[in-house]
N, C-alpha and C positions, 0 to 999 in steps of 0.2 A: 733812530732815522732811519729807517725803513718803514714806519709805522705809520700810519694815516691817522692822525688828530683831530678831536673834535675842536668847535671852542676858538677858532681863528677868524681874526680878519685881515684879508688880501686885498687890496688896494691895485691896480692895474696902473702902471706908470709909460706913458709912450713917449719916448725919446727925451733928450735931456731939458728940451721944453718944460717938461711937467716934473721930471725926475731930480732936477738939480734945485731948483725952488724948494719940495721939500723935504729933501737930504738937508741942506741951509738951514732949514727951521729946526728941524731935529738937533743938527749943531749946537744952534742957537741957545736952546734949551737943553741941551746937557748939563749934569751936573757932577757927575765923577766920572764917567769915561765912557771916550770914543773908541772905538776897532773899527780902521778900514781895510781893505785887501783890493787889489787893483791889479789888471794885467800893464795897466799903460795911466800913468799920472803926467798929463801933458802940462810943458809951461806955453800956456794957450792962455787967451781968457776966461775962459772958464777953469782951468785948474789952478790958476793964481787966484781967484775969488773964493775955490775950495780952499788954499792952503790958508788964506786969511783968516779963513771961520776955523779951520783949526787950530793955527796959532790964537786966535784970540781967543778958542775955548782953553786951550793948554794955557796961558797967561790969566785964567782966572782960575786956575788951579787943578782942571779935569785932564785926567791921565789920558792923553791923546796918541793912541799906537797906530802906526800907517805901515803896511806891508804891501812892497811893489816887487813886481817879478822883475830877475835882473835882466831880461832880454827886453821888456819895454820901457824897463828902466832906463837903459843904454840908449834907445831911440827917443824918449818923449822926455824923461825927467831929464833934465838941466842940473849941471854942477849948482850952477846958483838958485836956482828953485831948489834942490834939497836942501843946501846950507841955507836958506833960509829955513824951511821947515825944523831942519837940526837947531838954530839958535834960537828959532822964536819957542821951543819945549817941547816937540814932536818927538814920540821916538819914533825913528823911521827905521826899517829893514829892509835889504833887498833879498829875495828867492833866489837862490843857485844865482847870483851875479857873476859866477866864471863863463862868459858869453864870447870869449876871444876864439876867431877861430884857429887859431893856432892849439887852442884847448880843447878842440871839439870831439867831443864820445858822443854815443849815442843817448845815453842817461841826461844830458845836457837839454834834451827836446820834452823834457820831463817839466812842463814852465805850470807856473801858477796862471792858471788861465780864470781864477773865479773873479766875481766882482761882487764883493759883500759887505755889507758894514753894520754895527749893531752900535745904539745910546744906550747908555745906560740899562741896560736888560728892558728895555720897553719897547724898544720897536727896532725893527732889523730893514735893511735894502737888500734884494737878490733880485740880479739879473745880470742883462749882456754889456749894462752902458758902462765904459769905464771913465776916468776922471780926465775930459776930452771934446773938446767942442763939438756941437755935431757939425757944423761946417767947418771941423778942422781934416775935410778930405783933398785933397787937389785935384780940381779938373770939373768941377762939378757945384752947383748951384743950389737945389733943394739940399734940405739934412739930411741925414744917415738917418735911417731907420731904426730902432732898437725898443728894446722894451725893458723893463725890470716891475716889481712888485715892491709894497709897503707892507712889512708884515706885523702885526701884533698877536699876542697871544699865547698859545702852549710851543708853536713852532720856533719863539724864538729859543729855547733851549736845545735842541742839536747846532742851531747856529752859533749859538754862542760858544760851546763844546767845539765846534772844530776851528772855531778861529783860534780857539786860545791854545789846543793843540798844536794846528801850525806853527803860529807863533812861538812855542816852548821849543819846537825840533830846529827851526831857524835858529833859533839863539842857542842851542846847543851847540850844532854842527858849527855854527860862525864862534864860537867861546865866547857867547856875549853874558853877562850878566844878567839873571831875567827873573823877576818873581813870581813867575805864571808857570804854575804847575805841567808839567807833561800830561799829567790826569786829573783834568779839573772834575772837579765835585759838581754835580747835576742839583741845579738850582730851579725849583720849579716854577712854571711864570702860570698866571690865572688866565682865564678864561677871557674872549675880549668880544669876539661875536660867534658869528654860526657856523662857519663854514671849515669844511673838513680836506684836509692837507697834509702832504709829507715835504720833508726837506731830505734830499738826496744827494751824496755827492759821489764822485769819482777820484779815487786814488791808487797808488800800487801797490797796495795793501790787501785788506779786505773788502775794499767798495770798489775792485777793478770794473766789474759791468753793471753797479746797480742802476747807473742810469742807462743804460741800450735797454737791460731788460723790464725798468718799468716802461719805456717806450713799448716795447715788445708783448707786453701782457696789455698793453690798452689795445694796440693796433687787435690783437688777436682777439677782444672780444667787440670789438666794433660792428655797428651792424650797420648804419644808414651813409656815414661820412666820416672821412679822415680830410684836415687841413694841416700842413706841414710848413714853414717858413722858415728856412734857414740860409746862412751866408755860405755855406761851405758841405756839399753834397756828395760824399764819396762811400756812402755806406757797404757793409762786405755783407758776405752772401746771407744770413741767416735773416738780416732786414732786410731786404730787397726781395726773399724769399715773403715774409711775412706782407710786403705791402700787396705784392702778386695774389697774393692767396686771398687777400682781403678785397679787392677789387674784383676778383674770380666769382666771390659770395654775394656779388652784387653793391658792396660798399662804394661810394663815391670817395676816391680817392687825387686828393690835387696837394702839388707840390708846387711851394712859393720858392723859385730859387733866384740866383743873383743873375742877370743881365750884363753887367760892367764886368770888366776885366780886374780883376786886382792884384791876384796871382795866379799867373798865365799857366803854369804847368798844371796844375790843381785845374782849371776853368776849363781845360781842354779835358782832362781824365776824367772829371763827373761826367763829362758830356756821353762818351762811351758809353753809359749805362742807361742813358736815355732811351734809346731804340729798345730795349727788353722791358720798359719800365711802357712806353707807350702803346709795346704791343700786344701789351698785359691790359691796357684800357685804363693805367693811371693817366692823368692829364697831369701836366706840365707848363705851368705860369712862369715866366721869364720878368722878374721884375727889374725894370731899365728907366725907372725916374729918377732912381739917386741908387748909393750905395744902399744895398740891404746887410745890416749886420744881425738881423733878429735871430733869434733861436727861439722860437715857440711851436706850440701845436695843438689840436682841439680835435676831438674825436666828440661825437654823437651831441655835440652841444651839453655834456655832462665832465667830460674831462679836458681839463687842460695843462700844457707845463710851459714855464716861463722861466730862461736860468741862461748861462752860460755857454751850454754846451751846443755845439755842431754836432752835426752827424755825418762822420768823417773818420779815419782813422787819428787823427790827431788828439781829437776831443773824446773818442771812444777807447784810446789804448794808449794816451800817454799824460795828458795834460789834467791838473788838477781841476776839476769841474764841479759846479754848483747849482741845482735846478731846485724848483718848488714844482711841487705836481697836486693839482686844486680837482676835487671831485665836489663842483657846483654850477648849477646850472647858469645861475646868473653871471658867474665869473664866466663860463667858458661863453656866455652867446655874447659878453659883453668884446672878449677876444676877438673869436668869429667874426662880428661886425667889421673890428679894425682891420681882418685879414680882407674881409672882403670888399670893404673900400680901398685896400692895395691891387685888388687882384681887378677892380674895375676901373681905378683912375692910372693906374702905375706898370702894367703889366701885359703881356704879350702871349698869347697862347703860341705852343709850339704845335703844330699839325703833325698827326702821325706821318701822312704819306707824306709831305713836304720834307719831313726829318726823314724817312727812307731815300728820296732823291737827291740829297743833299751831292757838293763834290765829291769827287774821289779825294782830291786834298783834304777838304773838311774831314773827311772819313780817317783818312791817314794820319791825319794830325793828334783826331781824339785817341785813337788806337795807342797810338806811338805815348802819349802822353800818359796813358793808362799803363802799359807797360812799362815807362819808367818809374812810377808811380808804383806800382806793386813789386819792383823788384829794389828799388829804395828802401821799400818798407821791410822784405825779406833780408839783406844786407843788414840792416837795422835792429833785427831780430823783435820785429813788431806783430805782433798779431797772427802768424803762422800759419798752419792750416785750418784753424777753427775758423780765422775772419777771410782768407781766400779759398779755401778747398773750394772747387765747383764753383768756383766765382767768377769764371770768364763767361759776361752776360751773353747768350745762346746770339750771332747776328743773323739777321737775315740776309740771302743771297744780294738783295739788292742794299748792303751796308756794306760786301765784303770791298774791301780798296782796291 
């Protein structure tokens, strides 16, 4: 699962406008089985179109399994749509459905944040796009920005295995009858292209830090440029130090982060890290045109990643995530061009001097939010010293609230 393999075809898909037509075509051509994992399956125009396609597949004899996170299902998957899927022959499971506030425990934050699909073991989809309409975000007109990839080739093997295994675990814990083995056999997949890539997951057992380590390995070997676009940016000390060291050796490091406020506490907490990074020469661009939901990165136009994992404690320490890492100059350059367009047309640079001279209220807000998040993570026993040790960014004198 953590080895690069050759012989793959990895196609970049931009937003739901490109993703859903390809997904729906694969579903329409399914002959044996469809597996779908998603954090959100919304009862909106897009969700209902996908649901109809899955039901049609089930009614022609295809085995259709859909696994939706319990938290995402509670907020987006209506009982009516869930019943429609089940009555239509879709096998529907919810991952950790116990989300009531009076049942709260820290382990309930271990959500299924992956967005995966595979059809007949011949094509798979990995990325950050939920089953939800691009426009289903209140208060904005341009579509949400996100990415996914269509995968063919040997990379399908670990994708299929992890989806089978998680389904089996959920079925066992919910006392459901299932013919899906807990330890599935590995079925080889034929080469389909020329790209070298690996599929990497994050869970709370053997793969706790695999995605973070893959990022760090690429950042440590960067020679010219790093561009990271992520919706939520609140990395631990190791990640920040690696970014700073890359900038110190002359690498152009650019972070494309979300300007619009979605989760207010994390938004302000992440801004407490800006001063340290800007002072080290890291460029920060805030994307304001619409909501940024991307979780992608490019290093030296040679290495790229697309997936579900943000760079924050939720993704790196708690949730089940899945990313594809690609070593291919053509793919990396294509993703780099997309990020360059976003920076040019929809973002604003954060000037280091202006940031240092912002108001005392703004500084106090950021540092208060940072402290709250840090204490909350400690109380929930996530991260510990390894995440936070020496983690308080150095504040310039001008940044003291």
